[in-house]
C-alpha positions in Angstrom: 94.2 70.2 112.7 92.9 72.7 115.2 89.4 74.7 115.2 91.3 78.1 116.2 92.6 78.6 112.8 91.5 81.6 110.7 89.6 80.6 107.8 87.6 83.2 105.4 86.4 82.8 102.3 84.5 85.7 101.0 83.2 87.0 97.3 82.9 90.6 95.9 80.7 90.1 92.9 81.1 93.7 92.4 85.0 93.1 91.7 84.5 90.0 90.0 86.7 89.2 93.4 87.2 85.8 96.0 88.9 86.5 98.8 90.7 83.7 101.2 92.3 84.5 104.1 92.9 80.9 106.2 95.9 80.4 109.0 98.0 77.8 109.3 99.8 76.5 112.1 103.3 76.2 110.8 106.1 79.0 110.1 106.2 80.6 106.8 108.9 78.4 105.2 106.7 75.1 105.5 104.0 77.0 104.3 105.7 78.6 101.1 107.3 75.0 100.6 104.0 73.3 100.2 102.4 75.7 97.3 105.5 75.9 95.8 106.6 72.7 95.5 105.0 69.8 93.3 105.4 66.8 95.5 103.9 68.3 98.6 101.4 70.3 96.3 100.6 67.3 95.3 99.6 66.1 98.6 96.7 68.4 99.0 95.9 70.7 96.4 92.4 68.2 95.7 90.0 68.2 98.5 89.7 64.2 99.5 89.0 62.0 98.2 90.4 63.2 94.7 94.1 63.3 94.1 96.2 65.5 92.9 98.9 65.0 90.3 101.2 67.4 88.4 102.6 66.4 85.2 105.5 69.4 84.9 106.0 72.6 87.3 108.9 75.2 86.8 107.8 77.4 89.5 109.6 80.9 88.0 108.6 83.8 86.4 106.9 82.7 83.5 106.9 78.9 84.0 104.4 76.8 84.4 102.1 74.2 86.5 100.7 71.5 84.3 98.6 69.2 87.2 94.9 67.4 87.3 92.4 66.5 90.0 91.8 63.2 89.6 88.8 61.5 91.0 88.3 58.0 92.4 87.1 56.2 89.5 90.3 58.0 87.3 88.4 61.0 86.1 90.7 63.8 85.2 90.1 67.6 85.2 93.3 69.7 84.1 94.5 72.8 85.1 97.3 75.1 83.6 98.7 77.6 86.4 100.9 80.4 84.5 103.5 82.1 87.2 103.7 86.0 86.9 105.3 87.3 89.5 107.6 85.3 92.2 108.9 87.2 96.0 110.2 84.2 97.9 108.3 83.5 100.8 105.9 87.0 100.0 103.8 86.5 97.3 103.3 85.1 94.1 100.9 86.4 90.7 99.5 84.3 88.4 97.0 82.9 86.2 95.2 79.6 86.2 93.6 78.0 83.1 90.9 74.8 83.0 92.6 73.0 79.9 93.5 69.6 78.7 96.1 66.8 80.2 98.6 68.7 76.8 97.6 72.4 79.0 95.7 73.8 75.8 93.9 75.7 77.5 89.3 75.5 78.0 88.2 79.3 77.1 84.4 78.1 78.0 85.3 77.6 81.7 86.8 79.7 84.4 89.9 81.3 83.9 91.1 83.6 86.9 94.1 85.7 87.9 95.7 84.6 91.3 97.5 86.9 94.2 98.9 84.8 97.2 100.2 86.0 99.6 102.1 84.6 102.8 102.9 86.5 106.0 104.3 85.4 109.4 102.2 86.0 112.5 102.6 85.5 116.2 103.0 82.0 118.0 105.0 80.3 114.5 102.1 80.8 112.8 101.2 81.7 108.8 98.5 83.7 106.8 97.9 82.6 103.6 95.8 85.8 101.7 94.7 84.7 98.1 92.5 87.0 95.9 91.3 85.5 92.6 89.4 87.6 90.0 87.4 86.4 87.4 86.9 88.2 83.7 83.3 88.4 84.6 80.8 88.1 86.8 79.1 84.9 84.9 82.9 83.2 85.4 83.0 83.8 89.0 79.4 82.7 89.9 80.1 79.4 87.8 83.6 78.5 90.1 81.1 79.0 92.9 78.9 76.6 91.5 81.8 73.8 90.8 82.1 73.9 94.8 84.9 76.0 94.7 84.7 76.9 97.9 84.4 73.4 99.5 87.0 72.1 97.6 89.8 74.8 99.1 88.5 74.2 102.2 89.0 70.6 102.7 92.1 70.9 100.7 93.4 73.3 103.0 92.4 71.3 106.5 94.2 68.5 104.0 96.8 70.9 104.2 97.0 71.6 108.1 97.7 67.7 108.7 100.5 67.8 106.0 102.5 70.8 108.1 101.6 69.2 111.4 103.1 65.7 109.7 106.2 68.3 107.8 107.2 69.8 111.7 107.0 66.8 113.5 109.3 64.9 110.9 111.9 68.0 111.5 111.8 67.6 107.2 
């Protein structure tokens, strides 16, 4: 992992918005795959020592990903992402919700709208911009208290390792 890669995490409470800008030392196609192919996504989406486990994923408009973050002791926290808009290797939009193992939403926990954009930049790098919007300020503050920034930062660092491995094995 290179320490010179951009990682910017900002909170805009007035607009109930978290914006993440993260640079990766990999071509756009590799980064896109890491976010959209469940076998790769599961390698990095949960912060270590937790693991991500996808029950199913249908990466199409209207499709969903049902997944769990699993602790070393086997504790599971389930999430359901519903994809609303996909522009190949450019962006995807969707909703992310906490749920049970069958995909039934847990409405008392934060729900968010995600817009994830991918931008090729100089020297074969890729910039990913994630905007996560919440229905109200209490949900945004709750997700921050739950460790969203720390967990996402650790997961992105793991993705750096995955992308380095993918580049060296020539996929």
